[in-house]
SEPA-487192 format. One record per residue (C-alpha): x, y, z. Coordinates in pm, 1 decimal, decimal comma, always signed. Layout:
REM residues N
pt x X&y Y&z Z
...
END
This chain:
REM residues 536
pt x +2581,0&y +1758,9&z -4324,4
pt x +2543,8&y +1384,6&z -4440,1
pt x +2545,0&y +1276,2&z -4080,9
pt x +2263,5&y +1531,2&z -4000,5
pt x +2065,2&y +1436,7&z -4273,4
pt x +2091,4&y +1047,0&z -4193,6
pt x +1976,1&y +1129,3&z -3819,5
pt x +1680,2&y +1333,4&z -3951,6
pt x +1576,0&y +1068,6&z -4195,3
pt x +1586,6&y +821,6&z -3903,1
pt x +1370,8&y +1055,0&z -3662,7
pt x +1149,4&y +1078,8&z -3963,8
pt x +1113,2&y +726,3&z -3991,8
pt x +1075,8&y +684,1&z -3626,5
pt x +764,8&y +898,0&z -3596,6
pt x +597,3&y +774,9&z -3901,5
pt x +282,7&y +589,5&z -3843,0
pt x +308,4&y +217,4&z -3938,7
pt x +159,7&y +127,2&z -4276,1
pt x -83,9&y -83,1&z -4106,6
pt x -235,2&y +32,4&z -3758,0
pt x -287,5&y -237,5&z -3513,5
pt x -674,3&y -242,4&z -3419,5
pt x -758,5&y -119,4&z -3089,4
pt x -930,5&y -345,6&z -2880,6
pt x -1105,5&y -101,5&z -2631,5
pt x -896,9&y -242,6&z -2338,0
pt x -712,9&y +41,0&z -2149,9
pt x -877,7&y +358,4&z -1997,4
pt x -605,6&y +623,3&z -2041,8
pt x -666,5&y +961,4&z -2158,3
pt x -477,2&y +918,1&z -2447,5
pt x -698,2&y +614,3&z -2569,3
pt x -1023,3&y +803,3&z -2563,2
pt x -965,6&y +927,8&z -2910,9
pt x -920,7&y +589,7&z -3047,8
pt x -1195,8&y +401,5&z -3232,0
pt x -1248,2&y +41,8&z -3157,8
pt x -1460,3&y -273,5&z -3242,3
pt x -1516,9&y -349,9&z -2885,3
pt x -1900,4&y -355,7&z -2769,0
pt x -1982,5&y -204,8&z -2461,4
pt x -2231,9&y -391,1&z -2233,1
pt x -2383,1&y -352,9&z -1871,2
pt x -2546,3&y -600,9&z -1609,1
pt x -2754,3&y -458,5&z -1331,7
pt x -3109,8&y -569,9&z -1178,7
pt x -3265,5&y -382,1&z -1468,2
pt x -3064,3&y -636,3&z -1724,2
pt x -2956,4&y -913,1&z -1556,2
pt x -2796,1&y -1065,0&z -1892,3
pt x -2651,7&y -742,6&z -2029,0
pt x -2821,8&y -822,0&z -2376,5
pt x -2854,0&y -547,8&z -2625,3
pt x -3181,5&y -360,9&z -2594,7
pt x -3292,8&y -559,1&z -2296,5
pt x -3239,7&y -321,0&z -1994,1
pt x -3571,1&y -189,5&z -1794,9
pt x -3813,5&y -484,6&z -1933,1
pt x -3893,6&y -638,0&z -1590,0
pt x -4243,5&y -674,1&z -1569,3
pt x -4417,7&y -470,0&z -1294,2
pt x -4555,0&y -773,6&z -1114,6
pt x -4192,6&y -935,1&z -1074,4
pt x -4014,7&y -618,7&z -983,8
pt x -3832,8&y -563,3&z -682,0
pt x -3957,3&y -183,7&z -667,0
pt x -4312,2&y -275,5&z -790,2
pt x -4486,3&y -70,0&z -550,9
pt x -4293,0&y +231,6&z -598,1
pt x -4344,2&y +204,4&z -998,6
pt x -4700,9&y +68,2&z -967,9
pt x -4846,8&y +389,2&z -1118,7
pt x -4574,2&y +434,3&z -1395,7
pt x -4553,2&y +81,8&z -1494,6
pt x -4305,1&y -105,5&z -1725,2
pt x -3967,8&y +78,3&z -1786,3
pt x -3989,1&y +306,0&z -1467,2
pt x -3730,5&y +178,5&z -1254,1
pt x -3924,8&y -150,4&z -1174,2
pt x -3626,5&y -363,9&z -1072,8
pt x -3338,2&y -153,9&z -952,8
pt x -3217,6&y -405,7&z -677,9
pt x -3197,4&y -745,3&z -546,1
pt x -3259,3&y -903,1&z -194,8
pt x -3038,5&y -1168,7&z -55,9
pt x -3182,4&y -1391,4&z +199,1
pt x -2971,3&y -1510,8&z +475,9
pt x -2733,5&y -1807,9&z +364,0
pt x -2837,5&y -1717,9&z +0,8
pt x -2595,7&y -1665,9&z -297,2
pt x -2705,0&y -1467,5&z -597,9
pt x -2552,8&y -1469,0&z -925,5
pt x -2486,3&y -1103,6&z -991,0
pt x -2374,7&y -1166,0&z -1346,2
pt x -2235,2&y -1423,3&z -1595,7
pt x -2080,4&y -1302,7&z -1921,2
pt x -1965,2&y -1518,7&z -2219,0
pt x -1619,3&y -1377,2&z -2346,4
pt x -1390,1&y -1265,6&z -2449,6
pt x -1411,7&y -947,6&z -2274,8
pt x -1304,9&y -746,7&z -2005,9
pt x -1496,0&y -605,9&z -1690,1
pt x -1416,3&y -223,8&z -1681,4
pt x -1612,7&y -91,0&z -1372,7
pt x -1836,3&y -255,2&z -1098,2
pt x -2052,4&y -15,9&z -891,7
pt x -2262,8&y -118,9&z -583,4
pt x -2436,5&y -16,5&z -262,8
pt x -2505,8&y -315,2&z -10,9
pt x -2698,2&y -289,3&z +313,5
pt x -2620,2&y -487,6&z +652,2
pt x -2293,2&y -604,3&z +756,8
pt x -2031,6&y -574,8&z +472,2
pt x -1819,7&y -835,5&z +633,8
pt x -2072,7&y -1101,4&z +604,8
pt x -2159,2&y -1041,8&z +241,9
pt x -1892,1&y -1233,6&z +51,7
pt x -1795,3&y -1131,8&z -298,3
pt x -1685,1&y -1404,7&z -513,3
pt x -1553,0&y -1392,9&z -904,3
pt x -1460,9&y -1707,5&z -1143,8
pt x -1299,1&y -1680,1&z -1481,7
pt x -1339,1&y -1915,8&z -1765,9
pt x -1534,6&y -2200,3&z -1592,8
pt x -1279,1&y -2236,1&z -1292,7
pt x -1406,6&y -2422,1&z -972,3
pt x -1205,4&y -2234,1&z -725,6
pt x -1280,7&y -1840,2&z -729,2
pt x -989,9&y -1627,4&z -812,6
pt x -1174,0&y -1330,8&z -598,6
pt x -1310,9&y -1436,0&z -260,4
pt x -1349,4&y -1114,5&z -26,4
pt x -1601,8&y -980,7&z +197,7
pt x -1741,0&y -695,1&z +13,6
pt x -1657,6&y -420,8&z +248,3
pt x -1292,3&y -520,8&z +248,6
pt x -1264,3&y -547,2&z -137,9
pt x -1368,3&y -183,6&z -162,3
pt x -1141,9&y -94,7&z +133,9
pt x -1413,2&y -67,6&z +386,8
pt x -1341,7&y -339,1&z +624,1
pt x -1438,4&y -185,5&z +936,5
pt x -1805,0&y -167,3&z +810,5
pt x -1833,3&y +207,7&z +832,5
pt x -1810,9&y +432,1&z +535,2
pt x -1481,1&y +609,4&z +443,2
pt x -1430,8&y +818,7&z +158,1
pt x -1165,4&y +705,0&z -106,1
pt x -1064,2&y +883,1&z -387,0
pt x -798,0&y +645,6&z -570,4
pt x -741,8&y +532,2&z -933,9
pt x -889,4&y +180,2&z -907,2
pt x -1102,5&y +201,5&z -625,8
pt x -1344,8&y +484,2&z -527,1
pt x -1574,3&y +503,8&z -238,6
pt x -1856,3&y +798,5&z -238,6
pt x -2113,3&y +919,3&z +4,6
pt x -2315,7&y +738,3&z +140,8
pt x -2180,4&y +393,3&z +55,0
pt x -2104,7&y +403,2&z -339,5
pt x -1863,6&y +131,5&z -387,3
pt x -1667,5&y +146,8&z -747,0
pt x -1390,1&y -73,7&z -877,1
pt x -1204,5&y +9,2&z -1206,5
pt x -966,3&y -285,1&z -1189,9
pt x -968,9&y -427,7&z -1536,9
pt x -1069,8&y -779,1&z -1525,7
pt x -1011,8&y -969,3&z -1830,0
pt x -1176,2&y -1288,7&z -1934,2
pt x -1144,1&y -1514,3&z -2223,1
pt x -1443,3&y -1767,1&z -2201,5
pt x -1662,1&y -1683,9&z -1939,6
pt x -1689,8&y -1450,0&z -1619,8
pt x -1917,0&y -1511,3&z -1300,8
pt x -1977,8&y -1284,7&z -1010,1
pt x -2151,1&y -1388,2&z -706,2
pt x -2264,0&y -1249,3&z -368,6
pt x -2325,9&y -1447,1&z -62,8
pt x -2519,0&y -1326,5&z +235,6
pt x -2391,0&y -1504,1&z +561,9
pt x -2587,9&y -1279,3&z +783,1
pt x -2893,9&y -1354,4&z +966,6
pt x -3089,1&y -1086,7&z +803,6
pt x -3152,2&y -1016,1&z +453,2
pt x -2969,1&y -762,2&z +258,3
pt x -3045,4&y -513,8&z -29,7
pt x -2782,0&y -472,6&z -314,5
pt x -2802,0&y -214,1&z -597,0
pt x -2531,8&y -285,7&z -848,8
pt x -2397,7&y -256,6&z -1201,1
pt x -2123,8&y -424,1&z -1418,5
pt x -1986,8&y -254,4&z -1718,5
pt x -1760,2&y -434,9&z -1960,2
pt x -1651,6&y -456,7&z -2291,5
pt x -1685,4&y -734,1&z -2527,0
pt x -1347,5&y -751,1&z -2721,7
pt x -1053,9&y -983,3&z -2802,8
pt x -801,5&y -1018,0&z -2489,9
pt x -435,6&y -999,1&z -2565,6
pt x -250,5&y -1327,1&z -2499,7
pt x -27,9&y -1159,1&z -2245,7
pt x -327,3&y -1026,9&z -2028,8
pt x -328,7&y -1175,0&z -1682,5
pt x -648,6&y -1260,0&z -1462,8
pt x -723,2&y -1044,1&z -1180,8
pt x -749,5&y -1197,6&z -806,2
pt x -799,5&y -1064,2&z -448,3
pt x -780,3&y -1251,9&z -151,7
pt x -879,4&y -1194,2&z +223,5
pt x -710,8&y -1297,1&z +561,2
pt x -794,3&y -1176,9&z +908,1
pt x -617,4&y -1247,3&z +1223,2
pt x -739,7&y -1132,8&z +1598,1
pt x -523,1&y -1118,5&z +1793,5
pt x -186,3&y -1182,6&z +1617,4
pt x +0,0&y -1437,1&z +1822,5
pt x +269,2&y -1273,7&z +2020,8
pt x +588,5&y -1244,6&z +1805,9
pt x +441,4&y -1379,2&z +1470,4
pt x +405,0&y -1181,6&z +1150,4
pt x +79,1&y -1144,7&z +965,5
pt x +56,2&y -1293,3&z +647,4
pt x -130,0&y -1070,2&z +379,1
pt x -83,9&y -1341,9&z +111,7
pt x +108,2&y -1671,6&z +58,5
pt x +57,0&y -1978,1&z -178,7
pt x +65,7&y -1766,3&z -489,2
pt x +208,5&y -1990,7&z -745,8
pt x +278,2&y -1902,2&z -1138,3
pt x +364,4&y -1581,7&z -1324,8
pt x +218,3&y -1251,2&z -1222,8
pt x +242,9&y -931,2&z -1082,4
pt x +98,5&y -805,1&z -733,6
pt x -89,3&y -478,9&z -745,6
pt x -216,5&y -360,8&z -407,6
pt x -296,8&y -420,9&z -44,1
pt x -573,9&y -298,4&z +155,7
pt x -515,9&y -331,5&z +551,4
pt x -784,7&y -283,8&z +821,7
pt x -568,9&y -224,6&z +1145,5
pt x -726,2&y -277,5&z +1478,4
pt x -500,2&y -174,5&z +1773,4
pt x -556,9&y -389,8&z +2061,5
pt x -333,0&y -183,3&z +2313,7
pt x -245,0&y +179,3&z +2363,4
pt x +26,8&y +348,1&z +2210,4
pt x +169,6&y +364,3&z +1832,5
pt x +105,7&y +43,9&z +1639,9
pt x +258,2&y +116,8&z +1297,7
pt x +626,0&y +7,7&z +1295,5
pt x +610,5&y -307,2&z +1121,0
pt x +782,5&y -363,7&z +793,2
pt x +619,5&y -519,6&z +494,2
pt x +808,6&y -791,9&z +308,9
pt x +786,6&y -957,3&z -34,0
pt x +901,7&y -1296,2&z -72,3
pt x +966,6&y -1339,3&z -449,5
pt x +1051,9&y -1658,8&z -651,1
pt x +1174,4&y -1905,5&z -372,4
pt x +1306,7&y -1640,9&z -124,3
pt x +1332,7&y -1827,1&z +222,1
pt x +1404,3&y -1686,8&z +549,7
pt x +1471,7&y -1326,6&z +402,8
pt x +1279,1&y -1128,6&z +154,6
pt x +1365,2&y -963,1&z -187,7
pt x +1165,5&y -647,5&z -57,5
pt x +1173,0&y -538,4&z +302,1
pt x +1025,8&y -188,4&z +366,7
pt x +1079,0&y +23,1&z +672,9
pt x +755,0&y +39,7&z +854,1
pt x +381,0&y +27,6&z +807,4
pt x +302,9&y +376,5&z +753,0
pt x +606,2&y +413,9&z +507,7
pt x +480,6&y +134,2&z +290,0
pt x +122,6&y +301,3&z +270,0
pt x +317,1&y +632,3&z +181,2
pt x +315,2&y +823,5&z +478,5
pt x +557,2&y +895,6&z +747,6
pt x +604,7&y +947,1&z +1123,2
pt x +302,4&y +814,3&z +1256,1
pt x +95,7&y +1006,1&z +996,5
pt x +127,6&y +1333,7&z +1230,0
pt x +91,1&y +1673,4&z +1106,1
pt x +20,5&y +2003,8&z +1257,6
pt x -332,3&y +2120,1&z +1288,0
pt x -473,1&y +2452,5&z +1301,3
pt x -493,1&y +2426,7&z +1681,7
pt x -99,0&y +2406,5&z +1675,9
pt x -124,4&y +2023,7&z +1795,6
pt x +31,4&y +1732,6&z +1595,4
pt x -229,4&y +1461,4&z +1539,8
pt x -277,8&y +1166,5&z +1290,5
pt x -406,6&y +1276,1&z +938,9
pt x -614,1&y +1084,7&z +689,6
pt x -561,0&y +1141,6&z +318,8
pt x -673,3&y +935,0&z +0,2
pt x -473,5&y +992,2&z -297,3
pt x -445,6&y +798,0&z -631,5
pt x -209,9&y +506,3&z -533,1
pt x -235,1&y +535,7&z -128,5
pt x -400,7&y +633,1&z +162,3
pt x -487,3&y +639,7&z +543,1
pt x -833,1&y +673,3&z +458,2
pt x -1011,9&y +572,1&z +790,9
pt x -942,9&y +659,8&z +1145,8
pt x -1183,3&y +516,6&z +1406,7
pt x -1023,5&y +648,6&z +1716,1
pt x -1252,6&y +631,4&z +1987,5
pt x -1233,1&y +889,7&z +2251,6
pt x -1210,7&y +615,7&z +2517,6
pt x -976,3&y +424,7&z +2746,3
pt x -1117,2&y +105,8&z +2635,7
pt x -1244,8&y +81,7&z +2286,7
pt x -1017,9&y -74,4&z +2014,3
pt x -862,0&y +193,2&z +1790,1
pt x -934,7&y +84,3&z +1405,1
pt x -756,5&y +232,4&z +1104,6
pt x -777,2&y +183,4&z +715,8
pt x -489,3&y +185,9&z +477,8
pt x -439,8&y +106,1&z +88,7
pt x -135,0&y +81,1&z -123,4
pt x -189,4&y +37,7&z -487,0
pt x +126,2&y -78,8&z -697,0
pt x +3,9&y +47,2&z -1026,8
pt x +314,8&y +218,0&z -1155,3
pt x +543,2&y -12,2&z -953,0
pt x +394,3&y -356,0&z -980,4
pt x +576,7&y -617,7&z -779,1
pt x +633,2&y -885,3&z -1046,9
pt x +713,0&y -1274,5&z -997,3
pt x +782,2&y -1567,8&z -1202,9
pt x +700,2&y -1856,3&z -985,9
pt x +568,8&y -1763,8&z -659,9
pt x +506,1&y -1485,9&z -404,4
pt x +438,8&y -1422,6&z -48,4
pt x +371,3&y -1099,8&z +138,2
pt x +390,7&y -1046,7&z +542,3
pt x +362,3&y -737,1&z +768,1
pt x +497,5&y -699,1&z +1122,7
pt x +278,2&y -574,8&z +1399,1
pt x +522,1&y -351,2&z +1572,0
pt x +508,5&y -68,4&z +1828,6
pt x +746,6&y +75,1&z +2110,9
pt x +808,1&y -22,2&z +2442,8
pt x +813,3&y +265,7&z +2686,6
pt x +1182,2&y +240,9&z +2749,5
pt x +1277,3&y +249,0&z +2364,0
pt x +1311,9&y -128,7&z +2214,3
pt x +1042,5&y -249,4&z +1959,4
pt x +724,6&y -407,5&z +2106,9
pt x +558,9&y -703,7&z +1916,9
pt x +197,9&y -628,7&z +1899,3
pt x -113,5&y -870,3&z +1893,3
pt x -343,1&y -678,0&z +1714,6
pt x -634,4&y -731,9&z +1488,7
pt x -525,9&y -725,1&z +1106,5
pt x -716,2&y -804,0&z +820,0
pt x -603,9&y -732,8&z +465,8
pt x -680,7&y -790,2&z +99,5
pt x -420,1&y -874,9&z -136,3
pt x -476,7&y -783,8&z -506,1
pt x -265,7&y -932,6&z -812,8
pt x -298,2&y -1063,0&z -1172,9
pt x -161,7&y -1403,7&z -1272,6
pt x -185,9&y -1652,8&z -1550,6
pt x -406,0&y -1929,7&z -1451,6
pt x -466,0&y -2174,8&z -1296,3
pt x -408,6&y -2056,6&z -954,8
pt x -387,0&y -2227,9&z -613,8
pt x -719,3&y -2250,2&z -427,5
pt x -744,8&y -1995,4&z -150,7
pt x -731,4&y -2091,6&z +229,1
pt x -1091,0&y -2103,9&z +377,6
pt x -1240,9&y -1787,8&z +496,3
pt x -1259,9&y -1733,6&z +850,8
pt x -1582,8&y -1867,8&z +1035,1
pt x -1864,6&y -1603,6&z +1051,0
pt x -1791,7&y -1518,1&z +1391,3
pt x -1450,6&y -1438,5&z +1336,7
pt x -1547,7&y -1212,4&z +1059,7
pt x -1790,1&y -995,3&z +1260,2
pt x -1718,5&y -643,2&z +1349,4
pt x -1891,1&y -552,7&z +1689,1
pt x -1929,6&y -178,6&z +1702,8
pt x -2190,0&y -211,1&z +2009,3
pt x -1903,5&y -380,6&z +2243,2
pt x -1568,2&y -307,6&z +2059,3
pt x -1381,2&y -374,7&z +2352,6
pt x -1087,8&y -580,8&z +2240,1
pt x -819,5&y -705,0&z +2477,9
pt x -589,9&y -1007,7&z +2548,0
pt x -792,9&y -1157,4&z +2847,9
pt x -1065,1&y -1247,9&z +2572,8
pt x -827,6&y -1540,3&z +2494,0
pt x -782,5&y -1628,8&z +2847,1
pt x -951,9&y -1848,8&z +3133,3
pt x -1083,5&y -1701,5&z +3457,0
pt x -1108,1&y -1873,2&z +3802,3
pt x -1287,0&y -1681,3&z +4103,9
pt x -1193,4&y -1748,0&z +4454,0
pt x -1561,7&y -1669,0&z +4549,8
pt x -1853,2&y -1790,1&z +4375,5
pt x -2085,4&y -1489,3&z +4241,8
pt x -2407,7&y -1420,2&z +4392,1
pt x -2741,9&y -1506,4&z +4232,2
pt x -2873,8&y -1164,9&z +4183,0
pt x -2662,6&y -1073,3&z +3896,4
pt x -2472,6&y -1229,8&z +3655,8
pt x -2316,8&y -1564,1&z +3733,9
pt x -2074,8&y -1633,6&z +3476,7
pt x -1724,6&y -1576,9&z +3511,1
pt x -1649,9&y -1529,9&z +3148,1
pt x -1865,7&y -1187,2&z +3181,9
pt x -1546,2&y -1051,9&z +3298,3
pt x -1346,5&y -1130,2&z +2969,8
pt x -1615,2&y -1115,8&z +2711,6
pt x -1546,3&y -746,6&z +2590,8
pt x -1864,5&y -638,8&z +2701,4
pt x -1878,9&y -331,2&z +2924,4
pt x -2165,9&y -250,5&z +3156,1
pt x -2402,5&y +61,3&z +3192,5
pt x -2489,0&y +232,1&z +3515,8
pt x -2766,8&y -33,9&z +3551,9
pt x -2649,2&y -334,4&z +3755,5
pt x -2916,3&y -558,8&z +3608,5
pt x -2790,2&y -481,6&z +3247,6
pt x -2645,6&y -855,2&z +3226,0
pt x -2303,9&y -732,0&z +3197,2
pt x -2205,2&y -706,5&z +3560,3
pt x -2068,3&y -981,8&z +3782,6
pt x -2099,1&y -940,7&z +4171,3
pt x -2008,7&y -1115,6&z +4465,7
pt x -2190,9&y -1037,9&z +4807,2
pt x -1990,6&y -1008,5&z +5127,7
pt x -1675,7&y -1144,3&z +4994,5
pt x -1363,6&y -992,4&z +4820,4
pt x -1345,6&y -1028,4&z +4452,6
pt x -1038,1&y -1245,6&z +4376,7
pt x -1007,8&y -1324,1&z +4002,0
pt x -711,4&y -1507,8&z +3841,6
pt x -700,0&y -1495,8&z +3451,4
pt x -464,5&y -1738,1&z +3256,0
pt x -378,8&y -1594,5&z +2927,6
pt x -302,5&y -1938,9&z +2785,8
pt x +42,1&y -1820,4&z +2678,9
pt x +316,0&y -1585,7&z +2764,7
pt x +224,2&y -1232,0&z +2623,5
pt x +366,3&y -902,8&z +2628,2
pt x +135,1&y -675,8&z +2864,4
pt x +127,3&y -309,3&z +2905,8
pt x -182,4&y -228,1&z +3068,0
pt x -434,2&y -412,3&z +3298,7
pt x -759,3&y -258,5&z +3402,9
pt x -1067,1&y -352,4&z +3586,5
pt x -1419,1&y -163,0&z +3609,2
pt x -1646,7&y -128,8&z +3917,1
pt x -1979,7&y +4,1&z +3956,6
pt x -2151,1&y +175,3&z +4296,2
pt x -2511,7&y +206,3&z +4352,8
pt x -2535,4&y +264,6&z +4735,9
pt x -2921,6&y +252,0&z +4718,9
pt x -2876,8&y -121,4&z +4643,3
pt x -2571,9&y -194,3&z +4862,9
pt x -2339,8&y -201,3&z +4560,7
pt x -2017,3&y -47,3&z +4667,2
pt x -1673,9&y +9,4&z +4500,2
pt x -1427,7&y -177,6&z +4684,2
pt x -1231,0&y -47,3&z +4963,1
pt x -876,6&y -129,9&z +4778,4
pt x -783,5&y -306,8&z +4448,4
pt x -436,4&y -489,2&z +4399,4
pt x -334,3&y -600,0&z +4042,8
pt x -70,6&y -864,9&z +4071,0
pt x +108,6&y -1039,5&z +3771,0
pt x +274,0&y -1394,4&z +3737,7
pt x +488,1&y -1560,3&z +3461,6
pt x +422,0&y -1890,0&z +3604,0
pt x +97,7&y -1862,1&z +3827,1
pt x +275,5&y -1938,3&z +4165,9
pt x +494,1&y -1619,6&z +4224,1
pt x +293,6&y -1290,5&z +4182,2
pt x +431,0&y -941,5&z +4177,2
pt x +191,3&y -645,7&z +4260,0
pt x +163,5&y -349,9&z +4013,6
pt x +118,8&y -20,4&z +4119,1
pt x -195,0&y +142,5&z +4020,2
pt x -162,1&y +444,8&z +3789,9
pt x -299,8&y +708,4&z +4012,6
pt x -633,6&y +730,5&z +4165,9
pt x -938,5&y +601,2&z +3980,9
pt x -1178,6&y +862,7&z +3870,5
pt x -1466,2&y +976,0&z +4055,5
pt x -1814,0&y +850,0&z +3923,9
pt x -2044,6&y +555,2&z +3950,3
pt x -1816,1&y +351,3&z +3752,2
pt x -1448,1&y +354,5&z +3823,3
pt x -1167,6&y +206,2&z +3662,9
pt x -857,7&y +88,1&z +3866,1
pt x -568,4&y +63,3&z +3628,3
pt x -201,7&y -37,9&z +3645,2
pt x +44,9&y +9,9&z +3357,4
pt x +335,0&y -218,3&z +3294,6
pt x +686,1&y -165,3&z +3106,4
pt x +561,4&y -426,8&z +2859,8
pt x +614,4&y -717,6&z +3097,2
pt x +611,0&y -1081,1&z +2927,0
pt x +350,8&y -1255,1&z +3167,1
pt x +88,7&y -1526,9&z +3149,3
pt x -107,7&y -1489,7&z +3473,3
pt x -293,3&y -1173,6&z +3600,0
pt x -490,1&y -1162,5&z +3950,3
pt x -718,9&y -915,1&z +4050,2
pt x -796,4&y -883,3&z +4447,1
pt x -1059,4&y -638,8&z +4543,2
pt x -1136,3&y -568,9&z +4897,0
pt x -1486,0&y -562,5&z +4974,9
pt x -1597,1&y -213,1&z +5152,3
pt x -1902,7&y -351,3&z +5348,7
pt x -1944,8&y -483,5&z +5686,2
pt x -1926,3&y -856,6&z +5602,8
pt x -2136,3&y -946,8&z +5904,4
pt x -2421,4&y -701,8&z +5962,6
pt x -2455,6&y -531,1&z +5620,7
pt x -2295,6&y -724,8&z +5366,6
pt x -2201,4&y -527,4&z +5049,9
pt x -2213,6&y -633,6&z +4672,3
pt x -1907,6&y -595,0&z +4474,2
pt x -1973,0&y -579,1&z +4092,5
pt x -1716,1&y -574,6&z +3814,0
pt x -1791,1&y -576,9&z +3434,9
pt x -1451,5&y -632,6&z +3252,7
pt x -1097,1&y -713,0&z +3311,7
pt x -894,1&y -542,1&z +3059,7
pt x -575,6&y -679,1&z +2974,3
pt x -367,8&y -500,4&z +2675,5
END
């Protein structure tokens, strides 16, 4: 009995409230915290209140408002200045906040190319930004097209409502800017919601960094983030994966190198789709009985974007995210995160891929942090949906055995520029030779794994433009000894025909296309017009 009484007394002491409750600073957003009172002061910055000051919202004079024409009959206070315009090359300060405090929510919608608008955040007067990411990628919209996300820290809603709920503490000052690197001006609506309150001593600072490589060099891994120094924890990954070759692309492992790991990491995953909490190529059975990749968006992980064109040449594009909120990756000194780009060879072994990979890494750490690597040049950030053809030949050099004629395009690079032509031979995307065979040699500049080669030809008999009488596709490792590769069946009928060869993932450097002119070379010479040599 005495033992039972002692246990009950102990339980009562453990469950009793402390004699002096710790004041609640308003930081945190759990459902259980909503009942607690706090001395935190709520503020918000938007174009209608650029400073966030109390009682200063909606005061923009009509003559100065961005929407003054729409509000001209209603006047002051009637949605006079709901957005800002950012000119090409201009950086606009979205907000500066004197601390201490925490940013709790950011909403914005941005026009234009989201890859060319760069979001930066700085804490406590630092020179190097702690966040430097294209705005679309920051909100897991790296392909520049809307994709719904319903997750805990990031929500993206129709038609392009970007929301971040990552808590972002600061002690002295916060500054958020947006830079327009595009040649056209953009329109930005936004709101930054924050609390002015004491920040706990153990609160780390929010960071996000962007990287892109296209294509990934053969047999190299993609670095999601490196150079993190200090103490902190990794909380998320967004990956925009563009498949530059046919077939499955998601076998690569994600690896975390923690606190001095060298050749081998502490954490090694089992595959790309596994890391993003899916499995088996994201396949599920659909109502028609077919197994197909299925998108999903959940609190902590998603395969939320599938841009899988119904085409034999366009790049397939995917978006995936993984938030380490219940399971942050903690580090004391340093952190590096990588992912392999890996598929399957037709005969079973793994195939190192040369894909288009762009990622955002999200983490918290104690300041100071190391400056980030420079962002890619503007040209290397661009996402082109008008000509999304992406292949290994774009990295190569080309030589023609016979010079092109003057009537159509004359630059041999037209055969490797990723631009496909229409049925109009004068659209600027076709290259032609008259009366001769078209013989082109492509040097890929390095040994690469190739599984498909294709070339497209146009026919317009009314203009003496004929399909080739025959096409031979040859490959070589050294540029001297060439081997002919069998065509994969007959080319499809139509004005534009694609001649295609598939390989068992050969490691080659040189590709030769030999197309025989079908015209009478003497009496009635014909044109041969090609628009692209596709090498994947």
